[in-house]
Residue frames relative to the residue before (quaternion, step in Angstrom):
aa qw qx qy qz dx dy dz
M 1.0000 0.0000 0.0000 0.0000 0.00 0.00 0.00
I 0.2529 -0.7445 0.5923 0.1761 3.52 -1.13 0.79
L 0.1907 -0.8378 0.5113 -0.0180 3.53 -0.51 1.39
G 0.1986 -0.7702 0.5808 0.1734 3.68 -0.54 0.99
V 0.0899 -0.7742 0.6256 0.0343 3.62 -1.06 0.67
I 0.0653 -0.7541 0.6535 0.0033 3.53 -0.79 1.17
P 0.1597 -0.8160 0.5507 0.0725 3.51 -0.43 1.28
A 0.0580 0.8276 -0.5420 0.1340 3.49 -0.60 1.09
R 0.0005 0.8072 -0.5901 0.0168 3.65 -0.14 1.23
G 0.6235 -0.6287 0.3595 0.2944 3.46 -1.28 0.45
G 0.6536 0.5087 -0.2714 0.4903 3.44 1.26 -0.69
S 0.1181 0.7608 -0.6305 0.0990 3.48 -1.07 0.69
K 0.3016 -0.7680 0.5342 0.1842 3.71 -0.56 1.10
G 0.7374 0.4831 -0.2754 0.3834 3.54 0.77 -0.88
I 0.7687 -0.0181 -0.0288 0.6387 3.49 1.31 -0.64
P 0.4068 -0.7525 0.4468 0.2620 3.57 -0.40 1.16
R 0.8307 0.0167 -0.0691 0.5522 3.62 -0.90 1.04
K 0.0704 0.8525 -0.5137 0.0662 3.61 0.92 0.82
N 0.7169 0.5001 -0.3107 0.3734 3.55 0.69 -1.03
I 0.7704 0.3006 -0.2048 0.5235 3.56 1.16 -0.31
K 0.3524 0.7342 -0.4884 0.3135 3.58 1.32 0.36
M 0.4847 -0.6867 0.4620 0.2829 3.61 -0.78 0.82
I 0.1407 0.7879 -0.5932 0.0867 3.51 -0.84 0.99
A 0.8289 0.0249 -0.0496 0.5566 3.49 -0.72 1.05
G 0.7564 -0.4651 0.1816 0.4225 3.45 1.01 0.88
K 0.7297 0.3417 -0.1805 0.5641 3.54 1.45 -0.08
P 0.5508 -0.5211 0.4841 0.4368 3.62 -1.19 0.20
L 0.6490 -0.5481 0.3477 0.3967 3.59 -1.02 0.72
I 0.6998 0.5297 -0.2490 0.4094 3.43 0.80 -1.22
A 0.5357 0.6413 -0.3744 0.4020 3.64 1.24 -0.50
W 0.6710 0.5190 -0.3354 0.4096 3.53 0.89 -0.81
T 0.6409 0.4678 -0.3115 0.5228 3.62 1.15 -0.60
I 0.5902 0.5430 -0.3798 0.4611 3.71 0.90 -0.66
E 0.6755 0.5156 -0.2902 0.4399 3.44 0.78 -1.09
A 0.6358 0.5398 -0.2860 0.4718 3.61 0.98 -0.94
A 0.6281 0.5390 -0.2790 0.4869 3.56 1.03 -0.86
Q 0.7240 0.4319 -0.2593 0.4712 3.53 0.79 -1.04
E 0.6327 0.5262 -0.3499 0.4476 3.59 1.13 -0.29
A 0.5944 0.6143 -0.3197 0.4087 3.53 1.27 -0.57
T 0.3208 -0.8006 0.4859 0.1418 3.58 -0.62 1.19
L 0.7012 0.4903 -0.2604 0.4474 3.51 1.27 -0.60
L 0.5628 0.5546 -0.4018 0.4629 3.58 1.23 0.05
D 0.3900 -0.7492 0.4982 0.1963 3.48 -0.63 1.31
R 0.7955 -0.0368 0.1194 0.5929 3.49 1.21 -0.79
F 0.0290 0.8166 -0.5748 -0.0451 3.52 -0.97 0.47
V 0.1396 -0.8105 0.5678 0.0352 3.62 -1.15 0.82
V 0.3250 -0.6664 0.6188 0.2598 3.53 -1.27 0.46
S 0.1576 -0.7676 0.6115 0.1095 3.59 -0.96 0.93
T 0.2247 0.7852 -0.5480 0.1807 3.50 -0.70 1.18
E 0.3637 -0.6885 0.5766 0.2474 3.56 -1.23 0.39
D 0.6816 0.5673 -0.2653 0.3783 3.64 1.22 -0.40
E 0.4803 -0.7152 0.4224 0.2817 3.51 -0.61 1.24
E 0.6851 0.4945 -0.3249 0.4249 3.62 0.85 -0.81
I 0.6146 0.4769 -0.3589 0.5158 3.68 1.05 -0.68
E 0.5925 0.5518 -0.4036 0.4261 3.64 0.83 -0.67
Q 0.6835 0.5278 -0.2766 0.4216 3.54 0.70 -1.17
I 0.6685 0.4868 -0.2899 0.4818 3.48 0.79 -1.15
S 0.6643 0.4958 -0.3387 0.4451 3.65 0.68 -1.03
K 0.7045 0.4630 -0.3245 0.4290 3.67 0.76 -0.90
E 0.5958 0.5312 -0.3609 0.4823 3.58 1.18 -0.73
R 0.6945 0.4497 -0.2871 0.4828 3.69 0.98 -0.43
G 0.6107 -0.6175 0.3033 0.3922 3.54 1.30 0.22
A 0.5052 0.6752 -0.3992 0.3598 3.57 1.33 0.28
E 0.4006 -0.6486 0.5793 0.2885 3.58 -1.28 0.49
V 0.2169 -0.8021 0.5511 0.0764 3.57 -0.95 0.94
I 0.0777 -0.7331 0.6677 0.1040 3.58 -1.05 0.75
K 0.3378 -0.7297 0.5684 0.1744 3.48 -0.91 1.10
R 0.2067 -0.7837 0.5842 0.0431 3.49 -0.87 1.22
P 0.5879 -0.5885 0.4187 0.3642 3.54 -1.08 0.72
T 0.5891 -0.6216 0.3960 0.3313 3.53 -1.10 0.76
E 0.6223 0.5101 -0.3778 0.4580 3.64 1.15 -0.46
L 0.6835 0.4401 -0.3267 0.4820 3.68 1.17 -0.04
A 0.6065 0.5224 -0.3253 0.5035 3.47 1.41 0.65
T 0.5286 0.6468 -0.4125 0.3634 3.44 1.20 0.39
D 0.7106 -0.4293 0.3371 0.4440 3.63 -1.25 0.07
E 0.7082 0.4820 -0.2355 0.4591 3.53 1.16 -0.76
A 0.5143 0.6726 -0.3846 0.3677 3.50 1.26 -0.47
S 0.2811 -0.7843 0.5133 0.2059 3.80 -0.72 0.73
T 0.6280 -0.5203 0.4120 0.4063 3.46 -1.21 0.36
L 0.6195 0.5820 -0.3041 0.4301 3.49 1.07 -0.92
S 0.7162 0.4527 -0.2855 0.4479 3.56 0.88 -0.71
V 0.5555 0.5788 -0.3537 0.4810 3.43 1.41 -0.34
L 0.6924 0.4914 -0.2552 0.4626 3.37 0.92 -0.99
Q 0.6268 0.5138 -0.3438 0.4742 3.61 1.09 -0.74
H 0.5979 0.5176 -0.3660 0.4906 3.68 1.05 -0.67
T 0.6849 0.4793 -0.3420 0.4292 3.68 0.71 -0.95
L 0.6692 0.5066 -0.3062 0.4492 3.58 0.97 -0.74
S 0.5638 0.5704 -0.3554 0.4800 3.64 1.34 -0.59
L 0.7516 0.3655 -0.2348 0.4964 3.75 1.13 -0.41
V 0.7856 0.1497 -0.0620 0.5972 3.64 1.19 -0.61
D 0.3363 -0.7784 0.5031 0.1674 3.44 -0.59 1.25
A 0.1555 0.8138 -0.5483 0.1134 3.61 -0.78 0.72
D 0.5263 -0.6476 0.4546 0.3114 3.52 -1.19 0.75
A 0.7887 -0.0846 0.0358 0.6079 3.60 0.99 -0.60
I 0.3063 -0.7219 0.5916 0.1872 3.52 -1.34 0.54
V 0.2630 -0.7145 0.6345 0.1335 3.47 -1.26 0.91
L 0.2015 -0.8115 0.5395 0.0992 3.57 -0.25 1.22
L 0.0199 -0.8022 0.5949 -0.0459 3.61 -0.57 1.05
Q 0.1723 -0.8044 0.5655 0.0592 3.63 -0.33 1.23
P 0.5004 -0.6702 0.4740 0.2753 3.56 -0.97 1.08
T 0.6352 0.5835 -0.3192 0.3927 3.56 1.13 -0.60
S 0.6483 0.3422 -0.2729 0.6230 3.59 1.50 0.07
P 0.0180 -0.8774 0.4795 -0.0006 3.49 0.26 1.27
I 0.6587 0.4873 -0.3238 0.4730 3.57 1.32 -0.25
R 0.1421 0.7453 -0.6424 0.1080 3.46 -0.74 1.13
N 0.4680 -0.6974 0.4750 0.2627 3.65 -0.78 0.99
K 0.5975 -0.5657 0.3949 0.4087 3.65 -0.90 0.62
G 0.8025 0.2150 -0.2172 0.5125 3.61 -0.81 1.03
R 0.4339 0.7276 -0.4680 0.2516 3.62 1.11 -0.10
I 0.6553 0.5302 -0.2787 0.4602 3.55 0.94 -0.85
D 0.6224 0.5216 -0.3027 0.4989 3.57 1.01 -0.85
A 0.6803 0.4666 -0.3156 0.4689 3.57 0.79 -1.16
C 0.6814 0.4559 -0.3632 0.4427 3.67 0.69 -0.66
I 0.6386 0.5151 -0.3507 0.4514 3.68 0.89 -0.46
K 0.6448 0.5261 -0.3019 0.4651 3.56 1.16 -0.70
E 0.6450 0.4747 -0.3021 0.5171 3.54 1.14 -0.72
Y 0.5948 0.5457 -0.3667 0.4625 3.65 0.96 -0.51
Q 0.7203 0.4733 -0.2356 0.4491 3.43 0.76 -1.13
Q 0.6246 0.5665 -0.2623 0.4692 3.60 1.10 -0.96
K 0.7360 0.3788 -0.2017 0.5235 3.52 0.82 -1.01
R 0.2749 -0.7749 0.5094 0.2539 3.64 1.19 -0.31
A 0.2223 0.8193 -0.4938 0.1887 3.52 1.09 0.78
D 0.5919 -0.5680 0.4665 0.3307 3.51 -1.50 0.34
N 0.7875 -0.0843 0.1182 0.5990 3.30 1.11 -0.99
L 0.1446 -0.8075 0.5684 0.0634 3.67 -1.12 0.47
A 0.0276 -0.8176 0.5751 -0.0047 3.48 -1.07 0.69
T 0.3929 -0.6841 0.5620 0.2485 3.53 -1.09 0.77
G 0.2700 0.7835 -0.5472 0.1172 3.68 -1.19 0.37
F 0.5028 -0.6324 0.5234 0.2707 3.59 -1.28 -0.58
I 0.5213 -0.5694 0.5281 0.3538 3.49 -1.35 0.13
C 0.0785 -0.8255 0.5540 0.0745 3.62 -0.24 0.98
K 0.1467 -0.8144 0.5600 0.0392 3.53 -0.92 0.97
Y 0.3040 0.7413 -0.5241 0.2887 3.56 1.16 0.58
M 0.0309 0.7596 -0.6496 0.0054 3.52 -1.10 0.83
E 0.5771 -0.5988 0.4501 0.3254 3.48 -1.26 0.64
Y 0.5665 -0.6595 0.3882 0.3057 3.35 -0.88 1.20
G 0.7932 0.2494 -0.2350 0.5035 3.72 -0.86 1.07
T 0.6353 0.5030 -0.3505 0.4696 3.59 1.24 0.11
C 0.7887 0.2149 -0.1180 0.5638 3.70 1.06 -0.20
N 0.0596 -0.7943 0.6022 0.0539 3.59 -0.99 0.82
Q 0.3773 0.7061 -0.4932 0.3404 3.57 1.30 0.57
R 0.5387 -0.5705 0.5056 0.3588 3.41 -1.37 0.35
R 0.6724 -0.5540 0.3420 0.3521 3.51 -1.01 0.81
Q 0.7077 0.4701 -0.2625 0.4574 3.53 0.92 -0.85
D 0.6574 0.5050 -0.2951 0.4750 3.51 1.30 -0.33
I 0.5356 0.5990 -0.4060 0.4352 3.54 1.24 -0.19
E 0.4930 -0.6847 0.4807 0.2390 3.49 -0.99 1.00
G 0.2244 -0.8129 0.5096 0.1709 3.48 0.98 -0.92
F 0.2269 -0.7461 0.6081 0.1488 3.62 -1.31 0.06
F 0.5672 -0.6137 0.4453 0.3215 3.49 -1.27 0.55
H 0.1197 -0.7916 0.5988 0.0210 3.51 -0.77 1.09
N 0.4073 -0.7206 0.5237 0.2016 3.57 -0.84 1.09
D 0.2960 -0.7962 0.5156 0.1119 3.60 -0.61 1.16
G 0.4353 -0.7192 0.4457 0.3076 3.59 1.11 -0.33
N 0.4116 0.6966 -0.4825 0.3353 3.77 1.30 0.17
V 0.8138 -0.1094 0.0464 0.5689 3.64 0.58 -0.92
C 0.0635 0.7967 -0.6010 0.0103 3.63 -0.84 0.90
I 0.1117 -0.7792 0.6142 0.0555 3.53 -0.91 0.88
I 0.0816 -0.7957 0.5957 -0.0734 3.34 -1.07 1.20
S 0.3961 -0.6867 0.5248 0.3101 3.57 -0.79 0.85
S 0.5745 -0.5939 0.4462 0.3436 3.49 -1.28 0.70
G 0.5744 0.5944 -0.3759 0.4189 3.66 1.12 -0.56
L 0.6663 0.4715 -0.3481 0.4611 3.52 0.85 -0.92
I 0.6861 0.5056 -0.3273 0.4081 3.64 0.77 -1.04
K 0.6443 0.5118 -0.3297 0.4629 3.64 0.97 -0.76
S 0.6943 0.4648 -0.2864 0.4690 3.55 1.10 -0.64
G 0.5886 -0.6260 0.3156 0.4025 3.60 1.38 0.04
K 0.6436 0.5456 -0.2956 0.4481 3.53 1.27 0.20
I 0.3287 -0.7245 0.5633 0.2231 3.65 -1.14 0.53
F 0.7980 0.2817 -0.1635 0.5070 3.60 1.08 -0.77
G 0.1852 -0.7949 0.5561 0.1565 3.60 -0.85 0.61
G 0.7112 -0.4316 0.2972 0.4685 3.66 -1.24 -0.14
D 0.7734 0.3121 -0.1648 0.5265 3.64 1.07 -0.74
T 0.0180 0.8495 -0.5197 0.0890 3.49 -0.05 1.41
A 0.2212 -0.7670 0.5874 0.1332 3.67 -0.77 0.90
R 0.1650 -0.8026 0.5704 0.0579 3.49 -1.13 0.83
V 0.0513 -0.7897 0.6105 0.0325 3.66 -0.86 0.76
I 0.2213 -0.7558 0.5987 0.1463 3.47 -0.82 1.11
I 0.0924 -0.7921 0.6033 0.0133 3.51 -1.00 0.92
T 0.7792 -0.4154 0.2712 0.3830 3.39 -1.60 0.26
R 0.6415 -0.5341 0.3875 0.3912 3.58 -1.25 0.54
E 0.6072 0.5768 -0.3179 0.4444 3.60 1.05 -0.92
E 0.7226 0.4174 -0.2855 0.4712 3.54 0.82 -0.97
N 0.5505 0.6063 -0.3958 0.4156 3.62 1.11 -0.42
A 0.5821 0.6546 -0.3663 0.3139 3.57 1.00 -0.64
Q 0.0518 -0.8075 0.5871 0.0264 3.67 -0.84 0.92
I 0.3498 -0.7389 0.5324 0.2197 3.38 -1.28 0.37
D 0.0355 0.8021 -0.5943 0.0480 3.50 -0.72 1.22
D 0.8020 0.1060 -0.0536 0.5853 3.59 1.01 -0.57
D 0.7697 -0.3823 0.2797 0.4280 3.51 -1.39 -0.16
F 0.6204 0.5275 -0.3482 0.4644 3.54 1.08 -0.89
D 0.6431 0.5243 -0.3244 0.4542 3.69 0.86 -0.97
F 0.6262 0.5055 -0.3313 0.4926 3.71 1.06 -0.81
W 0.6728 0.4884 -0.3410 0.4387 3.63 0.72 -0.73
V 0.6596 0.5274 -0.2863 0.4526 3.48 0.98 -0.91
M 0.6289 0.5454 -0.2754 0.4808 3.52 1.05 -1.02
E 0.7036 0.4448 -0.3131 0.4573 3.59 0.71 -0.94
H 0.6427 0.4878 -0.3767 0.4551 3.69 0.96 -0.41
I 0.5684 0.5817 -0.3628 0.4549 3.51 1.15 -0.68
L 0.7175 0.4689 -0.2509 0.4498 3.64 0.81 -1.22
M 0.6328 0.5049 -0.3517 0.4700 3.57 0.99 -0.75
K 0.6559 0.5084 -0.3322 0.4483 3.60 0.99 -0.82
R 0.6346 0.5101 -0.3284 0.4789 3.69 1.11 -0.68
I 0.6129 0.5548 -0.3273 0.4577 3.62 1.02 -0.88
K 0.6503 0.5190 -0.2966 0.4688 3.60 0.96 -1.03
E 0.6680 0.5072 -0.3192 0.4412 3.53 0.83 -1.07
A 0.6774 0.5305 -0.2786 0.4267 3.48 0.83 -1.06
R 0.6280 0.5234 -0.3036 0.4895 3.62 1.13 -0.71
Q 0.6469 0.5029 -0.3001 0.4884 3.47 0.90 -0.93
N 0.6677 0.4953 -0.3290 0.4479 3.66 0.79 -0.83
A 0.6443 0.4962 -0.3243 0.4832 3.61 1.03 -0.82
E 0.6715 0.4540 -0.3408 0.4762 3.62 0.80 -0.70
A 0.6335 0.4813 -0.4028 0.4525 3.71 0.85 -0.49
K 0.6397 0.5119 -0.3774 0.4317 3.58 0.84 -0.69
I 0.6471 0.4876 -0.3541 0.4670 3.79 1.04 -0.71
S 0.7136 0.4565 -0.3063 0.4343 3.56 0.86 -0.71
């Protein structure tokens, strides 16, 4: 079974109540719930939270909720520990980790990542981009000449249950999927939130215009 997991704790130092803060007309977590609902290759998906309000909003949006212990909702709690807790309650062959702080996923993105993971028989998969940032003073190449490295953007991560149960997130066979710049965007602070809302509103406007053009 392929299990989607949306981790959403109540606490957030950067942006208070971030996971349910309204953005482009919806609670932030709603964007990821809708993406999971659209995916046809997820056998099941759950929201993992300790927070009652997040639980209520998630259920109202049609998501199944797993209550996690409060000790797994602190700043010190690891994603691995949250996934291990989820697997202790729901058995699965692999987990598709979907972070609410990456609300932009193109249509079919989750399914495409699952297909890639299965076809390559990988231990784990991550979406991301080629990062060419270098520490100042360490490189005098033109940006276009820098080879760069793959950076995981947190949009879609797939991890085999065997890895998680053994206490690991990364295995020896890792698949990588480069996605669009808009999908790369993550929310960590207020500025990111502002940027993300403008991107989402732009996409909503474009979708509406495309729909109107088809009708006319």
